[in-house]
NUGU-673121 format. One record per residue (C-alpha): residue in one letter; x, y, z. Coordinates in steps of 0.02 Angstrom, whole numbers. Example, Ala and Ser with C-alpha at 12.3 -4.5 7.8 and 13.67 -1.06 7.14 Angstrom:
residu  x  y  z
A  615  -225  390 .
S  684  -53  357 .
//
This chain:
residu  x  y  z
M  1032  -1731  -210 .
N  1180  -1847  -150 .
T  1169  -1841  51 .
L  1321  -1960  66 .
K  1480  -1892  166 .
P  1643  -1879  80 .
R  1743  -2038  91 .
Y  1876  -1957  198 .
L  1751  -1909  336 .
E  1672  -2071  321 .
F  1835  -2154  352 .
I  1868  -2055  505 .
D  1693  -2100  572 .
I  1712  -2279  552 .
A  1896  -2262  624 .
V  1815  -2190  791 .
Q  1686  -2330  786 .
V  1817  -2466  785 .
S  1917  -2378  927 .
R  1760  -2390  1042 .
I  1858  -2513  1148 .
L  1974  -2369  1202 .
P  1921  -2272  1353 .
N  1907  -2084  1334 .
Y  2070  -2052  1427 .
S  2214  -2151  1479 .
S  2227  -2086  1648 .
K  2132  -1979  1776 .
F  2278  -1862  1774 .
S  2260  -1834  1583 .
K  2256  -1658  1509 .
K  2089  -1715  1426 .
S  2133  -1603  1275 .
F  2098  -1750  1150 .
T  2006  -1926  1180 .
Q  2096  -2074  1141 .
K  1964  -2121  1002 .
Q  1998  -1962  927 .
L  2193  -2000  931 .
M  2172  -2173  862 .
A  2069  -2111  723 .
L  2198  -2000  683 .
Y  2324  -2122  691 .
I  2238  -2244  573 .
L  2208  -2094  454 .
K  2401  -2056  461 .
Q  2443  -2241  403 .
K  2326  -2216  242 .
S  2410  -2048  210 .
K  2591  -2125  184 .
L  2652  -1963  268 .
S  2777  -1932  410 .
Y  2695  -1866  580 .
D  2748  -1687  535 .
E  2686  -1689  361 .
F  2521  -1777  408 .
I  2483  -1643  548 .
D  2521  -1508  422 .
D  2413  -1579  302 .
F  2265  -1608  423 .
M  2272  -1431  486 .
T  2198  -1384  326 .
R  2052  -1490  322 .
E  1917  -1393  422 .
S  1778  -1507  385 .
A  1881  -1656  458 .
I  1925  -1560  617 .
A  1741  -1528  644 .
D  1688  -1702  601 .
L  1818  -1765  743 .
Q  1749  -1623  861 .
L  1923  -1562  902 .
T  1944  -1398  993 .
R  2122  -1371  923 .
V  2238  -1463  811 .
L  2362  -1571  905 .
S  2553  -1574  881 .
P  2643  -1713  796 .
S  2726  -1758  961 .
T  2559  -1790  1050 .
L  2513  -1924  919 .
K  2683  -2004  931 .
M  2678  -2016  1125 .
F  2502  -2087  1109 .
I  2542  -2224  1003 .
R  2694  -2270  1105 .
R  2576  -2302  1244 .
V  2454  -2407  1166 .
N  2487  -2587  1176 .
T  2492  -2699  1025 .
N  2353  -2812  1090 .
I  2248  -2656  1088 .
L  2284  -2635  905 .
E  2243  -2817  876 .
Q  2067  -2800  960 .
I  2031  -2645  853 .
L  2071  -2752  708 .
S  1941  -2879  770 .
E  1813  -2736  790 .
C  1812  -2710  606 .
I  1749  -2879  583 .
M  1625  -2874  737 .
I  1537  -2726  665 .
T  1490  -2812  498 .
K  1316  -2899  490 .
G  1383  -3072  433 .
R  1388  -3213  554 .
K  1498  -3335  451 .
L  1671  -3322  399 .
E  1763  -3403  255 .
L  1942  -3388  280 .
A  2106  -3376  186 .
I  2271  -3382  272 .
D  2438  -3318  195 .
S  2594  -3214  230 .
T  2698  -3076  155 .
G  2836  -2960  188 .
F  2857  -2782  221 .
Q  3021  -2695  183 .
L  3120  -2599  315 .
E  3185  -2439  287 .
D  3368  -2448  338 .
G  3448  -2322  215 .
S  3524  -2340  45 .
Y  3645  -2476  9 .
S  3790  -2366  -33 .
Y  3778  -2286  138 .
L  3760  -2450  232 .
K  3912  -2513  139 .
R  4012  -2360  203 .
L  3972  -2417  370 .
G  4003  -2604  341 .
L  3819  -2650  374 .
S  3759  -2688  196 .
T  3691  -2867  147 .
K  3630  -2927  -7 .
K  3469  -3000  70 .
R  3334  -2871  82 .
K  3279  -2839  262 .
N  3087  -2894  284 .
I  2962  -2917  423 .
K  2842  -3062  398 .
L  2667  -3022  426 .
S  2547  -3183  422 .
E  2366  -3139  406 .
C  2198  -3217  404 .
A  2057  -3140  306 .
D  1875  -3162  276 .
T  1854  -3195  78 .
N  1672  -3144  73 .
L  1697  -2969  153 .
H  1885  -2946  98 .
L  1921  -2892  281 .
F  2078  -2952  375 .
T  2031  -3047  540 .
A  2187  -3071  625 .
V  2372  -3041  610 .
N  2546  -3110  673 .
I  2703  -3017  655 .
R  2885  -3098  657 .
K  3063  -3036  622 .
S  3140  -3208  587 .
D  3076  -3340  467 .
R  2954  -3461  523 .
H  2861  -3599  438 .
D  2691  -3532  385 .
S  2597  -3685  466 .
K  2640  -3632  644 .
E  2544  -3472  622 .
F  2375  -3571  584 .
K  2322  -3603  757 .
P  2365  -3432  834 .
L  2280  -3346  692 .
I  2119  -3452  701 .
K  2114  -3422  897 .
K  2130  -3232  870 .
T  1990  -3238  735 .
K  1873  -3340  850 .
K  1871  -3195  967 .
T  1766  -3097  846 .
R  1624  -3213  902 .
K  1590  -3256  708 .
K  1568  -3434  653 .
I  1708  -3503  549 .
E  1651  -3615  403 .
I  1809  -3648  301 .
S  1979  -3603  287 .
V  2101  -3620  141 .
G  2293  -3608  123 .
D  2432  -3668  12 .
K  2543  -3817  18 .
A  2621  -3747  183 .
F  2472  -3793  273 .
D  2453  -3971  223 .
S  2445  -4061  384 .
E  2341  -4190  468 .
E  2365  -4104  635 .
L  2291  -3933  562 .
H  2148  -4036  489 .
D  2108  -4115  655 .
F  2124  -3933  739 .
A  1997  -3870  618 .
E  1877  -4014  629 .
K  1876  -3988  826 .
N  1841  -3807  810 .
G  1695  -3847  695 .
F  1751  -3796  520 .
V  1843  -3874  368 .
H  2023  -3840  314 .
I  2080  -3846  134 .
A  2256  -3869  84 .
P  2334  -3947  -73 .
L  2451  -4094  -41 .
K  2632  -4057  -34 .
E  2673  -4198  -142 .
K  2557  -4279  -256 .
T  2553  -4463  -279 .
K  2447  -4586  -368 .
Q  2484  -4716  -237 .
Y  2335  -4688  -111 .
H  2405  -4790  30 .
R  2556  -4685  37 .
I  2458  -4531  94 .
H  2445  -4513  279 .
G  2285  -4453  374 .
K  2107  -4468  333 .
H  2075  -4291  293 .
R  2225  -4285  175 .
K  2165  -4440  85 .
K  1997  -4371  66 .
L  2061  -4207  -15 .
S  2169  -4306  -132 .
K  2018  -4395  -201 .
Y  1893  -4252  -193 .
F  1981  -4079  -184 .
P  1862  -3923  -197 .
E  1960  -3831  -329 .
K  1831  -3688  -336 .
R  1837  -3664  -151 .
Y  2029  -3672  -132 .
H  2056  -3542  -278 .
R  1965  -3411  -169 .
K  2132  -3401  -87 .
S  2188  -3292  -222 .
I  2075  -3157  -141 .
I  2199  -3132  8 .
E  2347  -3101  -113 .
N  2236  -2966  -195 .
M  2206  -2894  -26 .
W  2394  -2890  16 .
F  2422  -2792  -146 .
C  2284  -2675  -95 .
V  2360  -2645  75 .
K  2536  -2606  -4 .
R  2460  -2487  -123 .
L  2349  -2390  6 .
C  2475  -2379  146 .
G  2633  -2418  73 .
K  2747  -2564  73 .
V  2896  -2493  172 .
V  2902  -2488  373 .
M  2965  -2328  420 .
A  2985  -2357  615 .
K  3160  -2404  682 .
K  3105  -2491  848 .
W  3039  -2666  846 .
V  2885  -2624  947 .
M  2835  -2473  840 .
Q  2868  -2577  686 .
K  2737  -2705  740 .
K  2621  -2558  782 .
E  2646  -2478  610 .
M  2612  -2638  523 .
I  2451  -2667  615 .
G  2406  -2492  586 .
K  2415  -2527  396 .
V  2301  -2673  400 .
I  2173  -2576  507 .
A  2181  -2427  391 .
Y  2145  -2547  243 .
N  1995  -2627  339 .
V  1922  -2464  370 .
H  1946  -2415  193 .
R  1860  -2567  143 .
L  1713  -2542  263 .
V  1680  -2369  191 .
K  1655  -2455  12 .
L  1550  -2591  90 .
L  1437  -2455  168 .
R  1419  -2375  -5 .
I  1355  -2535  -84 .
//
């Protein structure tokens, strides 16, 4: 007889587990109807559902086993979940993202770094044209991520409205990943991360950085930097092509949680995007537990 919990309930259990950094209540004056861990688990579940707050609560009300698993005395209103996520700082969400890595057993990380865009929901083109706000360029938010290619889990995130060169996101992402207290063995990135400065930074932090040269040349003396010269001679093709794993992970995030950001305010857009990544990580952890 199969004693495994349904995946839906396992997802809720892990969402509560990674939310353990939150105190039970935000204030001593709280009504104490729901704990912050319960509310965070519901917010992560909401991101996976791809539903609005009202639709998600209407759907959740029908799931008696999930209500019992979360130990809820009553079903909350959509406004309660909205007010909760408004209070939560984006740094807390990033810490919860790190918790997804910290609860795993592995001690070493093999990283890949890349960026993608999420589309903003700003209305139809014809409606914006009538308002004089239409543009031919699609509005996106840039999400830069660092991922462990062994477990297929995201470790850190950086979100920006404006265009910025990918290489500038390397150091912040590595510093955030180091907070997981896991040892970084290697990092891979595309040509945007080809910089002697980044190779030196990686060496100081005890790991190897792999990136192909921006411009290939047979004239060895024209290549600047000892690390870049070494890679031009002995480039580890097999290890580098593990970078394709993070591209597959992006596809999974957008398929699981949607590629459109529905929030209108910048702060809420950031929270929604981090929530999507956390939801993917929790979904992945459910699969890892079943292996």
